[in-house]
PDB file of N, CA, C and O in Angstrom:
ATOM      1  N   MET A   1     -73.046  15.545 -24.557  1.00  0.00           N
ATOM      2  CA  MET A   1     -71.755  16.146 -24.387  1.00  0.00           C
ATOM      3  C   MET A   1     -71.727  17.541 -25.007  1.00  0.00           C
ATOM      4  O   MET A   1     -71.095  18.448 -24.466  1.00  0.00           O
ATOM      5  N   ASP A   2     -72.401  17.711 -26.123  1.00  0.00           N
ATOM      6  CA  ASP A   2     -72.466  19.010 -26.766  1.00  0.00           C
ATOM      7  C   ASP A   2     -73.204  20.002 -25.934  1.00  0.00           C
ATOM      8  O   ASP A   2     -72.865  21.186 -25.936  1.00  0.00           O
ATOM      9  N   LEU A   3     -74.220  19.550 -25.211  1.00  0.00           N
ATOM     10  CA  LEU A   3     -74.989  20.416 -24.355  1.00  0.00           C
ATOM     11  C   LEU A   3     -74.132  20.928 -23.184  1.00  0.00           C
ATOM     12  O   LEU A   3     -74.214  22.099 -22.813  1.00  0.00           O
ATOM     13  N   LEU A   4     -73.333  20.060 -22.623  1.00  0.00           N
ATOM     14  CA  LEU A   4     -72.426  20.460 -21.528  1.00  0.00           C
ATOM     15  C   LEU A   4     -71.374  21.455 -22.044  1.00  0.00           C
ATOM     16  O   LEU A   4     -71.065  22.448 -21.384  1.00  0.00           O
ATOM     17  N   LYS A   5     -70.855  21.180 -23.189  1.00  0.00           N
ATOM     18  CA  LYS A   5     -69.859  22.094 -23.790  1.00  0.00           C
ATOM     19  C   LYS A   5     -70.478  23.456 -24.054  1.00  0.00           C
ATOM     20  O   LYS A   5     -69.851  24.475 -23.763  1.00  0.00           O
ATOM     21  N   SER A   6     -71.661  23.505 -24.582  1.00  0.00           N
ATOM     22  CA  SER A   6     -72.358  24.761 -24.880  1.00  0.00           C
ATOM     23  C   SER A   6     -72.611  25.532 -23.589  1.00  0.00           C
ATOM     24  O   SER A   6     -72.411  26.745 -23.520  1.00  0.00           O
ATOM     25  N   TYR A   7     -73.050  24.811 -22.582  1.00  0.00           N
ATOM     26  CA  TYR A   7     -73.326  25.472 -21.254  1.00  0.00           C
ATOM     27  C   TYR A   7     -72.040  26.057 -20.681  1.00  0.00           C
ATOM     28  O   TYR A   7     -72.033  27.198 -20.219  1.00  0.00           O
ATOM     29  N   LEU A   8     -70.966  25.299 -20.706  1.00  0.00           N
ATOM     30  CA  LEU A   8     -69.698  25.762 -20.194  1.00  0.00           C
ATOM     31  C   LEU A   8     -69.189  26.978 -20.936  1.00  0.00           C
ATOM     32  O   LEU A   8     -68.654  27.901 -20.321  1.00  0.00           O
ATOM     33  N   MET A   9     -69.345  26.995 -22.239  1.00  0.00           N
ATOM     34  CA  MET A   9     -68.952  28.152 -23.067  1.00  0.00           C
ATOM     35  C   MET A   9     -69.777  29.356 -22.711  1.00  0.00           C
ATOM     36  O   MET A   9     -69.253  30.468 -22.651  1.00  0.00           O
ATOM     37  N   TYR A  10     -71.059  29.163 -22.473  1.00  0.00           N
ATOM     38  CA  TYR A  10     -71.949  30.260 -22.076  1.00  0.00           C
ATOM     39  C   TYR A  10     -71.505  30.832 -20.735  1.00  0.00           C
ATOM     40  O   TYR A  10     -71.415  32.049 -20.578  1.00  0.00           O
ATOM     41  N   VAL A  11     -71.225  29.956 -19.765  1.00  0.00           N
ATOM     42  CA  VAL A  11     -70.803  30.402 -18.430  1.00  0.00           C
ATOM     43  C   VAL A  11     -69.464  31.176 -18.525  1.00  0.00           C
ATOM     44  O   VAL A  11     -69.286  32.207 -17.876  1.00  0.00           O
ATOM     45  N   VAL A  12     -68.567  30.675 -19.316  1.00  0.00           N
ATOM     46  CA  VAL A  12     -67.280  31.344 -19.473  1.00  0.00           C
ATOM     47  C   VAL A  12     -67.440  32.720 -20.101  1.00  0.00           C
ATOM     48  O   VAL A  12     -66.804  33.685 -19.678  1.00  0.00           O
ATOM     49  N   ARG A  13     -68.290  32.800 -21.109  1.00  0.00           N
ATOM     50  CA  ARG A  13     -68.535  34.115 -21.759  1.00  0.00           C
ATOM     51  C   ARG A  13     -69.124  35.097 -20.793  1.00  0.00           C
ATOM     52  O   ARG A  13     -68.724  36.261 -20.771  1.00  0.00           O
ATOM     53  N   GLU A  14     -70.084  34.649 -19.978  1.00  0.00           N
ATOM     54  CA  GLU A  14     -70.698  35.490 -18.948  1.00  0.00           C
ATOM     55  C   GLU A  14     -69.634  36.001 -17.970  1.00  0.00           C
ATOM     56  O   GLU A  14     -69.608  37.186 -17.638  1.00  0.00           O
ATOM     57  N   GLU A  15     -68.768  35.111 -17.519  1.00  0.00           N
ATOM     58  CA  GLU A  15     -67.727  35.500 -16.573  1.00  0.00           C
ATOM     59  C   GLU A  15     -66.749  36.478 -17.210  1.00  0.00           C
ATOM     60  O   GLU A  15     -66.277  37.398 -16.541  1.00  0.00           O
ATOM     61  N   VAL A  16     -66.447  36.304 -18.442  1.00  0.00           N
ATOM     62  CA  VAL A  16     -65.542  37.210 -19.160  1.00  0.00           C
ATOM     63  C   VAL A  16     -66.182  38.612 -19.217  1.00  0.00           C
ATOM     64  O   VAL A  16     -65.489  39.610 -19.022  1.00  0.00           O
ATOM     65  N   GLU A  17     -67.461  38.689 -19.474  1.00  0.00           N
ATOM     66  CA  GLU A  17     -68.137  39.997 -19.515  1.00  0.00           C
ATOM     67  C   GLU A  17     -68.109  40.658 -18.170  1.00  0.00           C
ATOM     68  O   GLU A  17     -67.898  41.868 -18.086  1.00  0.00           O
ATOM     69  N   VAL A  18     -68.317  39.899 -17.098  1.00  0.00           N
ATOM     70  CA  VAL A  18     -68.256  40.466 -15.756  1.00  0.00           C
ATOM     71  C   VAL A  18     -66.855  41.013 -15.458  1.00  0.00           C
ATOM     72  O   VAL A  18     -66.696  42.107 -14.916  1.00  0.00           O
ATOM     73  N   LEU A  19     -65.851  40.223 -15.829  1.00  0.00           N
ATOM     74  CA  LEU A  19     -64.458  40.675 -15.592  1.00  0.00           C
ATOM     75  C   LEU A  19     -64.113  41.882 -16.427  1.00  0.00           C
ATOM     76  O   LEU A  19     -63.402  42.764 -15.947  1.00  0.00           O
ATOM     77  N   LYS A  20     -64.586  41.964 -17.660  1.00  0.00           N
ATOM     78  CA  LYS A  20     -64.342  43.152 -18.476  1.00  0.00           C
ATOM     79  C   LYS A  20     -64.937  44.386 -17.827  1.00  0.00           C
ATOM     80  O   LYS A  20     -64.312  45.447 -17.818  1.00  0.00           O
ATOM     81  N   GLU A  21     -66.154  44.258 -17.278  1.00  0.00           N
ATOM     82  CA  GLU A  21     -66.823  45.374 -16.617  1.00  0.00           C
ATOM     83  C   GLU A  21     -66.044  45.797 -15.373  1.00  0.00           C
ATOM     84  O   GLU A  21     -65.904  46.990 -15.105  1.00  0.00           O
ATOM     85  N   GLN A  22     -65.546  44.841 -14.626  1.00  0.00           N
ATOM     86  CA  GLN A  22     -64.738  45.148 -13.439  1.00  0.00           C
ATOM     87  C   GLN A  22     -63.458  45.892 -13.836  1.00  0.00           C
ATOM     88  O   GLN A  22     -63.063  46.845 -13.165  1.00  0.00           O
ATOM     89  N   ILE A  23     -62.820  45.465 -14.907  1.00  0.00           N
ATOM     90  CA  ILE A  23     -61.609  46.108 -15.394  1.00  0.00           C
ATOM     91  C   ILE A  23     -61.925  47.544 -15.784  1.00  0.00           C
ATOM     92  O   ILE A  23     -61.176  48.464 -15.455  1.00  0.00           O
ATOM     93  N   ARG A  24     -63.022  47.728 -16.477  1.00  0.00           N
ATOM     94  CA  ARG A  24     -63.455  49.095 -16.886  1.00  0.00           C
ATOM     95  C   ARG A  24     -63.633  49.991 -15.666  1.00  0.00           C
ATOM     96  O   ARG A  24     -63.170  51.132 -15.646  1.00  0.00           O
ATOM     97  N   GLU A  25     -64.316  49.455 -14.639  1.00  0.00           N
ATOM     98  CA  GLU A  25     -64.532  50.248 -13.410  1.00  0.00           C
ATOM     99  C   GLU A  25     -63.238  50.581 -12.700  1.00  0.00           C
ATOM    100  O   GLU A  25     -63.049  51.708 -12.242  1.00  0.00           O
ATOM    101  N   PHE A  26     -62.339  49.601 -12.605  1.00  0.00           N
ATOM    102  CA  PHE A  26     -61.068  49.848 -11.971  1.00  0.00           C
ATOM    103  C   PHE A  26     -60.246  50.919 -12.710  1.00  0.00           C
ATOM    104  O   PHE A  26     -59.580  51.747 -12.088  1.00  0.00           O
ATOM    105  N   ARG A  27     -60.307  50.885 -14.006  1.00  0.00           N
ATOM    106  CA  ARG A  27     -59.562  51.896 -14.827  1.00  0.00           C
ATOM    107  C   ARG A  27     -60.126  53.271 -14.543  1.00  0.00           C
ATOM    108  O   ARG A  27     -59.366  54.226 -14.385  1.00  0.00           O
ATOM    109  N   GLU A  28     -61.447  53.394 -14.474  1.00  0.00           N
ATOM    110  CA  GLU A  28     -62.093  54.685 -14.214  1.00  0.00           C
ATOM    111  C   GLU A  28     -61.706  55.181 -12.829  1.00  0.00           C
ATOM    112  O   GLU A  28     -61.389  56.359 -12.665  1.00  0.00           O
ATOM    113  N   LYS A  29     -61.726  54.296 -11.823  1.00  0.00           N
ATOM    114  CA  LYS A  29     -61.344  54.696 -10.469  1.00  0.00           C
ATOM    115  C   LYS A  29     -59.861  55.100 -10.374  1.00  0.00           C
ATOM    116  O   LYS A  29     -59.492  55.976  -9.592  1.00  0.00           O
ATOM    117  N   ASN A  30     -59.043  54.456 -11.171  1.00  0.00           N
ATOM    118  CA  ASN A  30     -57.629  54.703 -11.137  1.00  0.00           C
ATOM    119  C   ASN A  30     -57.234  55.961 -11.875  1.00  0.00           C
ATOM    120  O   ASN A  30     -56.167  56.510 -11.604  1.00  0.00           O
ATOM    121  N   SER A  31     -58.047  56.437 -12.792  1.00  0.00           N
ATOM    122  CA  SER A  31     -57.643  57.587 -13.618  1.00  0.00           C
ATOM    123  C   SER A  31     -57.579  58.869 -12.801  1.00  0.00           C
ATOM    124  O   SER A  31     -56.689  59.690 -13.025  1.00  0.00           O
ATOM    125  N   GLN A  32     -58.499  59.062 -11.859  1.00  0.00           N
ATOM    126  CA  GLN A  32     -58.477  60.299 -11.052  1.00  0.00           C
ATOM    127  C   GLN A  32     -57.236  60.409 -10.191  1.00  0.00           C
ATOM    128  O   GLN A  32     -56.594  61.459 -10.206  1.00  0.00           O
ATOM    129  N   PRO A  33     -56.860  59.376  -9.434  1.00  0.00           N
ATOM    130  CA  PRO A  33     -55.605  59.498  -8.656  1.00  0.00           C
ATOM    131  C   PRO A  33     -54.392  59.695  -9.538  1.00  0.00           C
ATOM    132  O   PRO A  33     -53.452  60.384  -9.143  1.00  0.00           O
ATOM    133  N   LYS A  34     -54.389  59.102 -10.736  1.00  0.00           N
ATOM    134  CA  LYS A  34     -53.256  59.329 -11.637  1.00  0.00           C
ATOM    135  C   LYS A  34     -53.172  60.758 -12.072  1.00  0.00           C
ATOM    136  O   LYS A  34     -52.083  61.329 -12.132  1.00  0.00           O
ATOM    137  N   GLN A  35     -54.344  61.370 -12.389  1.00  0.00           N
ATOM    138  CA  GLN A  35     -54.365  62.788 -12.770  1.00  0.00           C
ATOM    139  C   GLN A  35     -53.906  63.672 -11.610  1.00  0.00           C
ATOM    140  O   GLN A  35     -53.155  64.626 -11.811  1.00  0.00           O
ATOM    141  N   GLU A  36     -54.360  63.350 -10.395  1.00  0.00           N
ATOM    142  CA  GLU A  36     -53.955  64.123  -9.227  1.00  0.00           C
ATOM    143  C   GLU A  36     -52.478  64.008  -8.998  1.00  0.00           C
ATOM    144  O   GLU A  36     -51.813  64.993  -8.678  1.00  0.00           O
ATOM    145  N   ASN A  37     -51.945  62.784  -9.162  1.00  0.00           N
ATOM    146  CA  ASN A  37     -50.534  62.558  -8.988  1.00  0.00           C
ATOM    147  C   ASN A  37     -49.696  63.363 -10.007  1.00  0.00           C
ATOM    148  O   ASN A  37     -48.679  63.962  -9.659  1.00  0.00           O
ATOM    149  N   ASN A  38     -50.141  63.358 -11.239  1.00  0.00           N
ATOM    150  CA  ASN A  38     -49.413  64.135 -12.247  1.00  0.00           C
ATOM    151  C   ASN A  38     -49.459  65.624 -11.937  1.00  0.00           C
ATOM    152  O   ASN A  38     -48.463  66.324 -12.118  1.00  0.00           O
ATOM    153  N   LEU A  39     -50.600  66.114 -11.472  1.00  0.00           N
ATOM    154  CA  LEU A  39     -50.706  67.547 -11.121  1.00  0.00           C
ATOM    155  C   LEU A  39     -49.760  67.852  -9.952  1.00  0.00           C
ATOM    156  O   LEU A  39     -49.050  68.857  -9.990  1.00  0.00           O
ATOM    157  N   LEU A  40     -49.738  67.020  -8.936  1.00  0.00           N
ATOM    158  CA  LEU A  40     -48.857  67.252  -7.798  1.00  0.00           C
ATOM    159  C   LEU A  40     -47.397  67.234  -8.222  1.00  0.00           C
ATOM    160  O   LEU A  40     -46.593  68.018  -7.719  1.00  0.00           O
ATOM    161  N   LYS A  41     -47.055  66.353  -9.135  1.00  0.00           N
ATOM    162  CA  LYS A  41     -45.666  66.275  -9.614  1.00  0.00           C
ATOM    163  C   LYS A  41     -45.302  67.570 -10.346  1.00  0.00           C
ATOM    164  O   LYS A  41     -44.183  68.065 -10.213  1.00  0.00           O
ATOM    165  N   THR A  42     -46.228  68.107 -11.104  1.00  0.00           N
ATOM    166  CA  THR A  42     -45.909  69.355 -11.840  1.00  0.00           C
ATOM    167  C   THR A  42     -45.845  70.554 -10.914  1.00  0.00           C
ATOM    168  O   THR A  42     -45.118  71.509 -11.189  1.00  0.00           O
ATOM    169  N   LEU A  43     -46.599  70.523  -9.811  1.00  0.00           N
ATOM    170  CA  LEU A  43     -46.594  71.681  -8.906  1.00  0.00           C
ATOM    171  C   LEU A  43     -45.460  71.594  -7.849  1.00  0.00           C
ATOM    172  O   LEU A  43     -45.101  72.602  -7.241  1.00  0.00           O
ATOM    173  N   ALA A  44     -44.925  70.434  -7.649  1.00  0.00           N
ATOM    174  CA  ALA A  44     -43.868  70.275  -6.617  1.00  0.00           C
ATOM    175  C   ALA A  44     -42.548  70.853  -7.119  1.00  0.00           C
ATOM    176  O   ALA A  44     -42.214  70.778  -8.302  1.00  0.00           O
ATOM    177  N   SER A  45     -41.818  71.426  -6.179  1.00  0.00           N
ATOM    178  CA  SER A  45     -40.481  71.965  -6.527  1.00  0.00           C
ATOM    179  C   SER A  45     -39.500  70.816  -6.638  1.00  0.00           C
ATOM    180  O   SER A  45     -39.757  69.737  -6.105  1.00  0.00           O
ATOM    181  N   PRO A  46     -38.372  71.023  -7.324  1.00  0.00           N
ATOM    182  CA  PRO A  46     -37.353  69.980  -7.427  1.00  0.00           C
ATOM    183  C   PRO A  46     -36.876  69.506  -6.063  1.00  0.00           C
ATOM    184  O   PRO A  46     -36.582  68.325  -5.878  1.00  0.00           O
ATOM    185  N   GLU A  47     -36.800  70.442  -5.094  1.00  0.00           N
ATOM    186  CA  GLU A  47     -36.351  70.061  -3.769  1.00  0.00           C
ATOM    187  C   GLU A  47     -37.355  69.127  -3.099  1.00  0.00           C
ATOM    188  O   GLU A  47     -36.969  68.149  -2.457  1.00  0.00           O
ATOM    189  N   GLN A  48     -38.663  69.435  -3.252  1.00  0.00           N
ATOM    190  CA  GLN A  48     -39.688  68.570  -2.700  1.00  0.00           C
ATOM    191  C   GLN A  48     -39.648  67.185  -3.327  1.00  0.00           C
ATOM    192  O   GLN A  48     -39.787  66.180  -2.630  1.00  0.00           O
ATOM    193  N   LEU A  49     -39.462  67.130  -4.625  1.00  0.00           N
ATOM    194  CA  LEU A  49     -39.381  65.828  -5.303  1.00  0.00           C
ATOM    195  C   LEU A  49     -38.177  65.046  -4.833  1.00  0.00           C
ATOM    196  O   LEU A  49     -38.256  63.831  -4.650  1.00  0.00           O
ATOM    197  N   ALA A  50     -37.047  65.739  -4.632  1.00  0.00           N
ATOM    198  CA  ALA A  50     -35.833  65.052  -4.168  1.00  0.00           C
ATOM    199  C   ALA A  50     -36.057  64.500  -2.751  1.00  0.00           C
ATOM    200  O   ALA A  50     -35.662  63.375  -2.448  1.00  0.00           O
ATOM    201  N   GLN A  51     -36.693  65.304  -1.892  1.00  0.00           N
ATOM    202  CA  GLN A  51     -36.968  64.844  -0.545  1.00  0.00           C
ATOM    203  C   GLN A  51     -37.906  63.622  -0.557  1.00  0.00           C
ATOM    204  O   GLN A  51     -37.722  62.662   0.192  1.00  0.00           O
ATOM    205  N   PHE A  52     -38.895  63.696  -1.418  1.00  0.00           N
ATOM    206  CA  PHE A  52     -39.853  62.583  -1.514  1.00  0.00           C
ATOM    207  C   PHE A  52     -39.164  61.327  -1.995  1.00  0.00           C
ATOM    208  O   PHE A  52     -39.421  60.247  -1.464  1.00  0.00           O
ATOM    209  N   GLN A  53     -38.282  61.439  -3.000  1.00  0.00           N
ATOM    210  CA  GLN A  53     -37.552  60.305  -3.500  1.00  0.00           C
ATOM    211  C   GLN A  53     -36.679  59.697  -2.409  1.00  0.00           C
ATOM    212  O   GLN A  53     -36.612  58.477  -2.259  1.00  0.00           O
ATOM    213  N   ALA A  54     -36.005  60.572  -1.644  1.00  0.00           N
ATOM    214  CA  ALA A  54     -35.185  60.084  -0.549  1.00  0.00           C
ATOM    215  C   ALA A  54     -36.016  59.358   0.490  1.00  0.00           C
ATOM    216  O   ALA A  54     -35.608  58.322   1.016  1.00  0.00           O
ATOM    217  N   TRP A  55     -37.176  59.903   0.778  1.00  0.00           N
ATOM    218  CA  TRP A  55     -38.109  59.251   1.742  1.00  0.00           C
ATOM    219  C   TRP A  55     -38.527  57.901   1.254  1.00  0.00           C
ATOM    220  O   TRP A  55     -38.583  56.958   2.043  1.00  0.00           O
ATOM    221  N   LEU A  56     -38.829  57.764  -0.037  1.00  0.00           N
ATOM    222  CA  LEU A  56     -39.226  56.475  -0.585  1.00  0.00           C
ATOM    223  C   LEU A  56     -38.120  55.443  -0.483  1.00  0.00           C
ATOM    224  O   LEU A  56     -38.380  54.267  -0.230  1.00  0.00           O
ATOM    225  N   GLN A  57     -36.871  55.890  -0.682  1.00  0.00           N
ATOM    226  CA  GLN A  57     -35.755  54.943  -0.634  1.00  0.00           C
ATOM    227  C   GLN A  57     -35.454  54.488   0.773  1.00  0.00           C
ATOM    228  O   GLN A  57     -35.053  53.342   0.974  1.00  0.00           O
ATOM    229  N   THR A  58     -35.636  55.351   1.751  1.00  0.00           N
ATOM    230  CA  THR A  58     -35.318  54.963   3.114  1.00  0.00           C
ATOM    231  C   THR A  58     -36.411  54.137   3.737  1.00  0.00           C
ATOM    232  O   THR A  58     -36.138  53.278   4.576  1.00  0.00           O
ATOM    233  N   GLY A  59     -37.662  54.381   3.339  1.00  0.00           N
ATOM    234  CA  GLY A  59     -38.793  53.653   3.862  1.00  0.00           C
ATOM    235  C   GLY A  59     -39.176  54.081   5.259  1.00  0.00           C
ATOM    236  O   GLY A  59     -39.979  53.425   5.923  1.00  0.00           O
ATOM    237  N   SER A  60     -38.596  55.193   5.707  1.00  0.00           N
ATOM    238  CA  SER A  60     -38.930  55.683   7.065  1.00  0.00           C
ATOM    239  C   SER A  60     -40.204  56.496   7.018  1.00  0.00           C
ATOM    240  O   SER A  60     -40.633  56.921   5.946  1.00  0.00           O
ATOM    241  N   PRO A  61     -40.807  56.717   8.162  1.00  0.00           N
ATOM    242  CA  PRO A  61     -42.057  57.517   8.209  1.00  0.00           C
ATOM    243  C   PRO A  61     -41.762  58.919   7.664  1.00  0.00           C
ATOM    244  O   PRO A  61     -40.677  59.471   7.849  1.00  0.00           O
ATOM    245  N   HIS A  62     -42.765  59.463   6.993  1.00  0.00           N
ATOM    246  CA  HIS A  62     -42.643  60.788   6.398  1.00  0.00           C
ATOM    247  C   HIS A  62     -42.415  61.795   7.534  1.00  0.00           C
ATOM    248  O   HIS A  62     -43.127  61.770   8.538  1.00  0.00           O
ATOM    249  N   PRO A  63     -41.420  62.681   7.372  1.00  0.00           N
ATOM    250  CA  PRO A  63     -41.115  63.643   8.442  1.00  0.00           C
ATOM    251  C   PRO A  63     -42.243  64.619   8.762  1.00  0.00           C
ATOM    252  O   PRO A  63     -42.293  65.155   9.868  1.00  0.00           O
ATOM    253  N   HIS A  64     -43.150  64.859   7.814  1.00  0.00           N
ATOM    254  CA  HIS A  64     -44.242  65.806   8.029  1.00  0.00           C
ATOM    255  C   HIS A  64     -45.545  65.101   8.355  1.00  0.00           C
ATOM    256  O   HIS A  64     -46.584  65.751   8.471  1.00  0.00           O
ATOM    257  N   ALA A  65     -45.511  63.810   8.503  1.00  0.00           N
ATOM    258  CA  ALA A  65     -46.743  63.058   8.791  1.00  0.00           C
ATOM    259  C   ALA A  65     -47.132  63.308  10.230  1.00  0.00           C
ATOM    260  O   ALA A  65     -46.291  63.454  11.118  1.00  0.00           O
ATOM    261  N   THR A  66     -48.446  63.352  10.430  1.00  0.00           N
ATOM    262  CA  THR A  66     -48.970  63.565  11.784  1.00  0.00           C
ATOM    263  C   THR A  66     -49.782  62.355  12.161  1.00  0.00           C
ATOM    264  O   THR A  66     -50.213  61.591  11.297  1.00  0.00           O
ATOM    265  N   LEU A  67     -49.992  62.178  13.444  1.00  0.00           N
ATOM    266  CA  LEU A  67     -50.749  61.069  13.929  1.00  0.00           C
ATOM    267  C   LEU A  67     -52.171  61.462  14.291  1.00  0.00           C
ATOM    268  O   LEU A  67     -52.850  60.760  15.039  1.00  0.00           O
ATOM    269  N   GLN A  68     -52.613  62.588  13.755  1.00  0.00           N
ATOM    270  CA  GLN A  68     -53.951  63.089  14.055  1.00  0.00           C
ATOM    271  C   GLN A  68     -54.956  62.254  13.273  1.00  0.00           C
ATOM    272  O   GLN A  68     -54.680  61.846  12.145  1.00  0.00           O
ATOM    273  N   PRO A  69     -56.129  61.995  13.869  1.00  0.00           N
ATOM    274  CA  PRO A  69     -57.162  61.272  13.144  1.00  0.00           C
ATOM    275  C   PRO A  69     -57.566  62.032  11.874  1.00  0.00           C
ATOM    276  O   PRO A  69     -57.461  63.255  11.793  1.00  0.00           O
ATOM    277  N   GLN A  70     -58.024  61.267  10.903  1.00  0.00           N
ATOM    278  CA  GLN A  70     -58.452  61.884   9.618  1.00  0.00           C
ATOM    279  C   GLN A  70     -59.574  62.878   9.855  1.00  0.00           C
ATOM    280  O   GLN A  70     -60.506  62.619  10.616  1.00  0.00           O
ATOM    281  N   GLY A  71     -59.467  64.017   9.193  1.00  0.00           N
ATOM    282  CA  GLY A  71     -60.495  65.032   9.278  1.00  0.00           C
ATOM    283  C   GLY A  71     -60.224  66.080  10.338  1.00  0.00           C
ATOM    284  O   GLY A  71     -60.963  67.060  10.435  1.00  0.00           O
ATOM    285  N   THR A  72     -59.170  65.897  11.147  1.00  0.00           N
ATOM    286  CA  THR A  72     -58.873  66.881  12.174  1.00  0.00           C
ATOM    287  C   THR A  72     -57.678  67.723  11.837  1.00  0.00           C
ATOM    288  O   THR A  72     -57.261  68.558  12.639  1.00  0.00           O
ATOM    289  N   THR A  73     -57.108  67.519  10.645  1.00  0.00           N
ATOM    290  CA  THR A  73     -55.957  68.302  10.261  1.00  0.00           C
ATOM    291  C   THR A  73     -56.387  69.713   9.888  1.00  0.00           C
ATOM    292  O   THR A  73     -57.478  69.913   9.354  1.00  0.00           O
ATOM    293  N   GLN A  74     -55.540  70.683  10.167  1.00  0.00           N
ATOM    294  CA  GLN A  74     -55.861  72.068   9.849  1.00  0.00           C
ATOM    295  C   GLN A  74     -55.212  72.440   8.530  1.00  0.00           C
ATOM    296  O   GLN A  74     -54.130  71.934   8.232  1.00  0.00           O
ATOM    297  N   PRO A  75     -55.819  73.300   7.727  1.00  0.00           N
ATOM    298  CA  PRO A  75     -55.232  73.679   6.464  1.00  0.00           C
ATOM    299  C   PRO A  75     -53.991  74.510   6.739  1.00  0.00           C
ATOM    300  O   PRO A  75     -53.898  75.166   7.776  1.00  0.00           O
ATOM    301  N   PRO A  76     -53.010  74.485   5.791  1.00  0.00           N
ATOM    302  CA  PRO A  76     -51.807  75.271   6.030  1.00  0.00           C
ATOM    303  C   PRO A  76     -52.120  76.760   6.086  1.00  0.00           C
ATOM    304  O   PRO A  76     -53.003  77.257   5.386  1.00  0.00           O
ATOM    305  N   ALA A  77     -51.372  77.459   6.937  1.00  0.00           N
ATOM    306  CA  ALA A  77     -51.571  78.893   7.094  1.00  0.00           C
ATOM    307  C   ALA A  77     -51.079  79.615   5.831  1.00  0.00           C
ATOM    308  O   ALA A  77     -50.069  79.238   5.237  1.00  0.00           O
ATOM    309  N   GLN A  78     -51.823  80.669   5.435  1.00  0.00           N
ATOM    310  CA  GLN A  78     -51.410  81.425   4.284  1.00  0.00           C
ATOM    311  C   GLN A  78     -50.563  82.584   4.750  1.00  0.00           C
ATOM    312  O   GLN A  78     -50.793  83.118   5.835  1.00  0.00           O
ATOM    313  N   PRO A  79     -49.594  82.985   3.960  1.00  0.00           N
ATOM    314  CA  PRO A  79     -48.755  84.124   4.337  1.00  0.00           C
ATOM    315  C   PRO A  79     -49.585  85.383   4.526  1.00  0.00           C
ATOM    316  O   PRO A  79     -50.547  85.614   3.794  1.00  0.00           O
ATOM    317  N   ALA A  80     -49.218  86.188   5.495  1.00  0.00           N
ATOM    318  CA  ALA A  80     -49.961  87.390   5.820  1.00  0.00           C
ATOM    319  C   ALA A  80     -49.889  88.418   4.677  1.00  0.00           C
ATOM    320  O   ALA A  80     -50.768  89.272   4.559  1.00  0.00           O
ATOM    321  N   SER A  81     -48.852  88.337   3.842  1.00  0.00           N
ATOM    322  CA  SER A  81     -48.681  89.364   2.814  1.00  0.00           C
ATOM    323  C   SER A  81     -49.630  89.147   1.654  1.00  0.00           C
ATOM    324  O   SER A  81     -49.754  90.023   0.799  1.00  0.00           O
ATOM    325  N   GLN A  82     -50.317  87.992   1.595  1.00  0.00           N
ATOM    326  CA  GLN A  82     -51.254  87.753   0.477  1.00  0.00           C
ATOM    327  C   GLN A  82     -52.508  88.563   0.653  1.00  0.00           C
ATOM    328  O   GLN A  82     -53.029  88.682   1.762  1.00  0.00           O
ATOM    329  N   GLY A  83     -52.996  89.123  -0.433  1.00  0.00           N
ATOM    330  CA  GLY A  83     -54.278  89.849  -0.366  1.00  0.00           C
ATOM    331  C   GLY A  83     -55.409  88.900  -0.439  1.00  0.00           C
ATOM    332  O   GLY A  83     -55.216  87.739  -0.800  1.00  0.00           O
ATOM    333  N   SER A  84     -56.603  89.346  -0.108  1.00  0.00           N
ATOM    334  CA  SER A  84     -57.779  88.492  -0.079  1.00  0.00           C
ATOM    335  C   SER A  84     -58.404  88.380  -1.451  1.00  0.00           C
ATOM    336  O   SER A  84     -59.206  87.471  -1.663  1.00  0.00           O
ATOM    337  N   GLY A  85     -58.088  89.245  -2.394  1.00  0.00           N
ATOM    338  CA  GLY A  85     -58.686  89.190  -3.688  1.00  0.00           C
ATOM    339  C   GLY A  85     -57.811  88.469  -4.695  1.00  0.00           C
ATOM    340  O   GLY A  85     -56.614  88.295  -4.468  1.00  0.00           O
ATOM    341  N   PRO A  86     -58.401  88.045  -5.811  1.00  0.00           N
ATOM    342  CA  PRO A  86     -57.603  87.325  -6.830  1.00  0.00           C
ATOM    343  C   PRO A  86     -56.631  88.300  -7.520  1.00  0.00           C
ATOM    344  O   PRO A  86     -56.916  89.486  -7.685  1.00  0.00           O
ATOM    345  N   THR A  87     -55.510  87.766  -7.899  1.00  0.00           N
ATOM    346  CA  THR A  87     -54.493  88.549  -8.584  1.00  0.00           C
ATOM    347  C   THR A  87     -54.401  88.097 -10.013  1.00  0.00           C
ATOM    348  O   THR A  87     -54.467  86.900 -10.293  1.00  0.00           O
ATOM    349  N   MET A  88     -54.255  89.000 -10.891  1.00  0.00           N
ATOM    350  CA  MET A  88     -54.143  88.660 -12.351  1.00  0.00           C
ATOM    351  C   MET A  88     -52.985  89.418 -12.911  1.00  0.00           C
ATOM    352  O   MET A  88     -52.690  89.303 -14.101  1.00  0.00           O
TER     353      MET A  88
END
């Protein structure tokens, strides 16, 4: 009986270690999107945030969403008045 108990405890410990490693990996994968989300929140204007909140509450499709396949979207056009060099 003690042998069975010891074996079961060993198996449980091994499974706990595997789960701890998975949790560690998930946290690492989750940290980058969280950082990106925080950055986007700081860069968004109050009007954009209000529109986004309204969109979340209605659950309707995003008004600026496109049905183009991934990778075929074009980058937003830059205003013509911007210079090509960095500004400081």
